[in-house]
C-alpha positions as a printed Julia matrix, in Angstrom:
395×3 Matrix{Float64}:
   0.0     0.0     0.0
   2.19    2.57   -1.19
   2.19    5.94    0.32
  -0.75    5.96   -1.09
  -3.1     7.76    0.9
  -6.28    7.6    -0.85
  -8.2    10.46   -2.14
 -11.94   10.28   -2.51
 -12.57   11.0    -6.16
 -16.27   11.55   -6.29
 -19.18   12.63   -4.18
 -20.84    9.51   -2.99
 -23.3     8.48   -0.34
 -24.48    5.32    1.19
 -27.34    4.54    3.46
 -27.18    2.34    6.52
 -30.35    1.17    8.26
 -29.9     1.08   12.03
 -32.82    0.48   14.38
 -35.32    1.69   11.79
 -33.46    4.97   11.17
 -31.41    5.97    8.11
 -27.94    7.47    8.52
 -26.63    9.26    5.45
 -22.86    9.64    5.18
 -21.45   11.97    2.51
 -17.8    12.4     1.58
 -17.72   15.47   -0.71
 -14.87   17.08   -2.55
 -13.64   20.59   -1.93
 -15.55   22.46   -4.67
 -13.18   25.45   -4.84
  -9.61   24.35   -4.13
  -8.35   27.79   -5.11
 -10.18   29.42   -2.2
 -10.27   27.61    1.17
 -10.65   29.48    4.44
  -8.29   28.48    7.26
  -8.77   29.78   10.8
  -5.67   29.62   13.04
  -6.57   29.98   16.71
  -4.74   32.38   19.02
  -3.64   29.44   21.19
  -1.97   27.8    18.21
  -0.25   31.05   17.26
   0.91   31.55   20.86
   2.09   28.06   21.82
   3.45   26.84   18.48
   6.58   27.8    16.6
   6.3    31.05   14.69
   4.35   30.69   11.41
   4.31   26.89   11.64
   0.81   26.61   10.16
   1.5    29.35    7.63
   4.64   27.55    6.44
   2.68   24.32    5.97
  -0.01   26.12    3.96
   2.64   27.82    1.85
   4.3    24.51    0.93
   0.95   23.03   -0.11
   0.29   26.1    -2.28
   3.72   25.76   -3.89
   3.12   22.14   -4.84
  -0.62   22.03   -5.66
  -3.43   24.21   -6.99
  -4.87   24.76   -3.51
  -4.98   28.33   -2.21
  -5.82   29.37    1.34
  -7.31   32.46    2.92
  -5.97   32.73    6.47
  -8.15   34.04    9.3
  -7.01   34.78   12.86
 -10.02   36.43   14.53
 -13.22   34.58   13.71
 -13.73   30.84   14.16
 -15.32   29.17   11.13
 -18.61   27.78   12.39
 -20.58   27.41    9.17
 -19.64   26.62    5.62
 -16.5    25.12    4.15
 -13.17   25.73    5.78
 -10.54   24.41    8.15
 -10.09   25.38   11.8
  -6.64   24.74   13.29
  -7.25   24.53   17.04
  -5.33   23.71   20.22
  -6.26   20.26   21.51
  -5.18   17.26   23.53
  -3.9    15.29   20.5
  -2.57   15.98   17.0
  -5.22   14.85   14.53
  -7.29   15.82   11.53
 -10.84   15.06   12.68
 -12.12   14.35    9.16
 -10.53   12.99    6.0
 -11.59   15.21    3.12
 -14.18   17.99    3.29
 -16.68   17.56    6.06
 -20.28   16.94    5.05
 -23.25   19.31    5.25
 -21.11   22.47    4.98
 -19.56   22.07    8.41
 -15.9    23.14    8.73
 -13.08   20.67    9.23
 -11.24   20.77   12.55
  -7.55   20.01   13.0
  -6.24   19.68   16.56
  -2.59   20.32   17.45
  -0.57   20.34   20.66
   3.06   20.34   21.77
   3.67   16.96   20.1
   3.37   18.47   16.64
   3.07   22.25   16.76
   6.79   22.93   16.36
   7.07   20.76   13.24
   5.41   22.31   10.21
   5.76   19.07    8.22
   3.66   17.27   10.84
   0.96   19.93   10.54
   1.28   19.8     6.75
   0.38   16.11    6.9
  -2.74   16.91    8.94
  -3.75   19.54    6.39
  -3.31   17.04    3.55
  -5.67   14.72    5.36
  -8.26   17.49    5.62
  -7.85   17.96    1.86
  -8.57   14.28    1.22
  -5.51   12.1     1.83
  -6.34    9.19    4.09
  -3.83    7.41    6.3
  -1.42    5.38    4.22
  -1.87    2.43    6.55
  -5.58    2.33    5.61
  -5.03    1.61    1.92
  -7.07   -1.27    0.57
  -3.85   -3.19   -0.23
  -2.29   -2.68    3.21
  -2.34   -6.32    4.29
   0.53   -7.08    1.92
   2.74   -4.57    3.73
   1.64   -4.26    7.35
  -0.33   -6.01   10.04
  -2.79   -4.05   12.2
  -2.82   -5.37   15.75
  -6.39   -4.38   16.61
  -6.33   -6.06   20.02
  -3.54   -3.7    21.07
  -5.3    -0.48   19.98
  -7.33    1.71   22.31
 -11.06    1.55   21.65
 -11.27    5.26   20.83
  -8.47    4.88   18.27
  -9.82    1.97   16.23
 -11.59    4.35   13.82
  -8.19    5.51   12.58
  -7.3     1.99   11.34
 -10.23    1.12    9.07
  -9.2    -0.43    5.78
 -10.71    1.49    2.86
 -13.08    0.16    0.23
 -11.35    0.11   -3.15
 -14.62    1.14   -4.83
 -14.48    4.6    -3.28
 -10.78    5.4    -3.34
  -8.34    6.07   -6.14
  -4.58    5.63   -5.91
  -3.7     6.68   -9.5
  -1.24    3.85   -9.95
   0.85    4.69   -6.88
   2.28    2.01   -4.64
   2.28    1.61   -0.87
   4.87    3.91    0.68
   6.24    3.27    4.16
   7.7     6.8     3.99
   4.36    8.56    3.65
   3.9    11.44    6.07
   0.32   10.23    6.6
   1.43    6.74    7.64
   0.71    5.92   11.28
   3.58    5.24   13.65
   4.03    1.85   15.38
   2.55    2.9    18.74
  -0.31    5.05   17.4
  -3.26    4.79   19.86
  -1.64    1.72   21.36
  -2.3     0.21   24.76
  -0.21   -2.08   26.98
   3.09   -0.79   25.53
   2.69   -2.93   22.41
   2.54   -2.08   18.71
  -0.51   -1.05   16.71
   1.22   -1.4    13.33
   3.79   -4.06   12.43
   5.59   -4.01    9.09
   5.83   -7.32    7.24
   8.01   -8.44    4.33
  11.6    -7.72    3.34
  13.51   -5.11    5.35
  10.66   -5.0     7.85
  12.9    -3.96   10.77
  14.15   -0.92    8.85
  10.72    0.07    7.59
   9.35   -0.34   11.13
  11.66    2.51   12.16
  10.5     4.63    9.22
   6.71    4.48    9.48
   5.22    7.57   11.06
   8.09    9.87   10.06
   7.17   13.56   10.05
  10.15   15.07    8.27
   9.23   14.76    4.59
   6.12   14.72    2.38
   6.34   11.97   -0.21
   6.22   12.59   -3.95
   3.08   10.5    -4.36
   1.14   12.38   -1.69
   1.25   15.58   -3.72
   0.64   13.53   -6.86
  -2.63   12.2    -5.44
  -3.8    15.71   -4.56
  -2.85   17.08   -7.96
  -4.33   14.24   -9.99
  -7.56   14.5    -8.07
  -7.98   18.28   -7.98
  -5.54   20.13  -10.21
  -5.8    18.78  -13.75
  -7.67   21.91  -14.85
  -4.83   24.38  -14.22
  -2.85   23.55  -17.38
  -5.74   22.59  -19.64
  -4.79   25.26  -22.2
  -1.07   24.45  -22.16
   0.97   21.73  -23.78
   2.48   19.07  -21.56
   6.22   18.86  -20.95
   7.92   15.55  -21.68
   8.4    14.47  -18.09
  10.93   11.71  -17.42
  11.49    9.41  -14.45
   7.79    9.3   -13.47
   7.42   13.05  -13.21
   4.19   14.8   -14.16
   3.1    18.3   -15.18
   3.39   20.87  -12.4
  -0.02   22.43  -11.68
   1.46   25.87  -11.03
   4.16   25.96  -13.73
   2.74   24.24  -16.77
   6.02   24.28  -18.68
   7.8    22.09  -16.12
   7.38   18.81  -14.23
   6.95   17.75  -10.64
   9.86   15.37  -10.07
  10.42   12.44   -7.69
  13.32   13.07   -5.37
  16.19   13.57   -6.13
  15.46   14.26   -9.81
  15.05   17.9   -10.77
  14.89   20.24  -13.76
  12.03   21.05  -16.11
  11.72   17.45  -17.32
  13.13   15.52  -14.32
  16.29   14.51  -16.17
  18.74   16.44  -13.98
  20.25   15.51  -10.64
  21.77   17.75   -7.94
  25.24   19.1    -8.64
  28.1    17.02   -7.26
  29.93   18.42   -4.25
  33.74   18.11   -4.55
  33.87   15.99   -1.37
  31.24   13.52   -2.59
  31.99   10.32   -4.52
  31.07    9.94   -8.17
  27.37   10.21   -8.84
  27.16    8.13  -12.01
  28.57    4.63  -11.54
  28.42    1.6   -13.83
  29.09   -1.43  -11.59
  30.82   -4.69  -12.47
  30.96   -8.11  -10.82
  33.74   -7.04   -8.45
  32.95   -5.55   -5.06
  33.77   -1.84   -5.07
  33.9     0.63   -2.2
  31.63    3.66   -1.95
  32.34    6.0     0.96
  30.57    9.13    2.17
  32.08   11.45    4.76
  31.37   14.56    6.81
  28.53   17.07    6.6
  27.75   16.79    2.91
  24.72   16.1     0.76
  25.69   13.48   -1.8
  23.8    11.6    -4.51
  25.04    8.49   -6.3
  23.27    6.68   -9.14
  24.44    3.1    -9.67
  23.17    1.97  -13.07
  23.8    -1.59  -14.25
  22.83   -3.36  -17.45
  19.09   -3.8   -17.84
  19.2    -7.55  -17.09
  21.26   -7.17  -13.91
  20.51   -6.44  -10.28
  22.75   -4.7    -7.76
  23.91   -5.8    -4.32
  24.56   -3.0    -1.82
  26.31   -3.66    1.48
  26.42   -1.12    4.28
  29.65   -2.05    6.01
  29.3     0.71    8.58
  27.45    4.0     8.97
  27.43    6.52   11.78
  24.64    9.12   11.68
  22.29   10.82   14.12
  19.88    8.48   15.89
  16.18    9.3    15.49
  13.19    7.44   16.89
  11.49    7.76   13.53
  13.89    7.69   10.6
  12.81    9.32    7.36
  14.22   11.47    4.6
  15.84   14.54    6.11
  19.05   15.55    7.76
  21.69   13.07    8.95
  20.48    9.95    7.2
  21.34    7.47    4.47
  18.61    6.61    1.97
  18.85    3.74   -0.5
  16.25    3.66   -3.25
  16.42    0.03   -4.31
  12.85   -0.6    -5.46
  11.81   -0.58   -9.09
   9.41    2.27   -8.3
  11.74    5.18   -7.61
   8.86    7.49   -6.63
   8.78    5.71   -3.26
  10.91    6.74   -0.33
  13.9     4.42   -0.11
  15.18    2.53    2.91
  16.3     5.19    5.39
  19.03    4.55    7.94
  19.73    6.66   11.01
  22.09    6.13   13.91
  24.71    3.38   13.84
  24.44    0.67   11.16
  26.69   -2.3    10.41
  26.69   -5.19    7.96
  23.38   -4.67    6.19
  22.67   -6.0     2.68
  20.15   -4.79    0.1
  19.43   -6.28   -3.3
  17.8    -4.03   -5.87
  14.57   -4.82   -7.7
  15.96   -3.54  -11.01
  19.22   -2.31  -12.5
  19.23    1.12  -10.85
  19.98    2.06   -7.25
  19.95    5.65   -5.99
  21.9     6.42   -2.82
  21.39    9.66   -0.89
  23.69   10.65    1.95
  22.91   13.66    4.13
  25.57   14.2     6.76
  25.33   17.03    9.3
  28.57   16.6    11.23
  32.24   16.18   10.39
  32.32   12.9    12.34
  29.51   11.26   10.35
  30.11    8.76    7.57
  28.75    5.81    5.62
  30.94    3.05    4.17
  29.3     0.89    1.5
  30.2    -1.59   -1.2
  28.36   -2.38   -4.42
  28.55   -4.97   -7.16
  26.47   -6.23  -10.02
  24.81   -9.64   -9.84
  22.8   -11.42  -12.46
  19.32  -12.44  -11.34
  19.78  -16.23  -11.34
  22.91  -15.98   -9.18
  21.18  -13.75   -6.65
  18.34  -16.22   -6.37
  20.81  -19.04   -5.85
  23.2   -17.31   -3.45
  20.7   -15.44   -1.31
  17.56  -17.53   -1.7
  15.26  -14.5    -1.73
  12.26  -13.5    -3.75
  13.08  -10.56   -5.97
  10.58   -7.73   -6.11
   9.27   -7.81   -2.54
């Protein structure tokens, strides 16, 4: 279930008969994405970091067709809009626009109000992105431990009906900012969400990260709401799974770390970084990253080959939730390079990764002179990998 928070793509209703009464549940779209009122309470402005909500709104505007009208004096009580209020938890009370012209309410407290990316994720949920862990294909990627979840939190773990949600071809992304964390609404000091499959221990440390919005999260918003903005413009020839930018019709939205108008460029190489275009061979070669640099390396093998990456040793900053950001090592080994790669924080030794295709992208973000990552890489043909490592490729 790739980052794929699901966006409701149509106005639908269903009727449920309970004790001879009919409950009507509507999940409407935002009819005017270019004009949404947002009330920011005085408590939020006082207790939270300066402009934390404003910064989140600004980033959404920069990456989508949504536009917001900020209000600081009058609570929105009727009609469409979003209230950002001080509360006892950090949560978006409704996914997508609330029914019957009631405003959406987002609650924040000290757990999230100094991190604008956290609040950005809550705003995306109000705009229609559901929790990634509620995708209809989630059972391939995670297990929900319902017996270990508080009764009042179970509503945040309901698997979605595929009939009412669209993922626009995106895959499940453990790095989604809307993915729940392992102990979300948990009881008895256990886990609510357990990752399954290959590299599960690493992904378990990634889920719930609040440091980066994934490429596919904005893609879902834009595909669902913003196709009209460039209707009178030609489309750029986007590469590497990019798509037309809703605000700049001549250029593309690019999956990280690709950039440029058509997603064919990569960040400039720093003199202290290793080579960023490598063609591997069958011999094990060293690849070392040092110090407080941002480095990007693309290891491209022949189309019928896979690549074996070994992390011999890495020393970075420990974080409880490890995602794309500062002081981390990210390895994009999956065939779908729009997904966040495996992210490593803290101290790592002797870890092996086999790619799903012939390209691996490695991102190193060091923040201290003492930090480093020492890796090796080599090309393997697919039959030999199956024989030597006895794994199933593509999981």
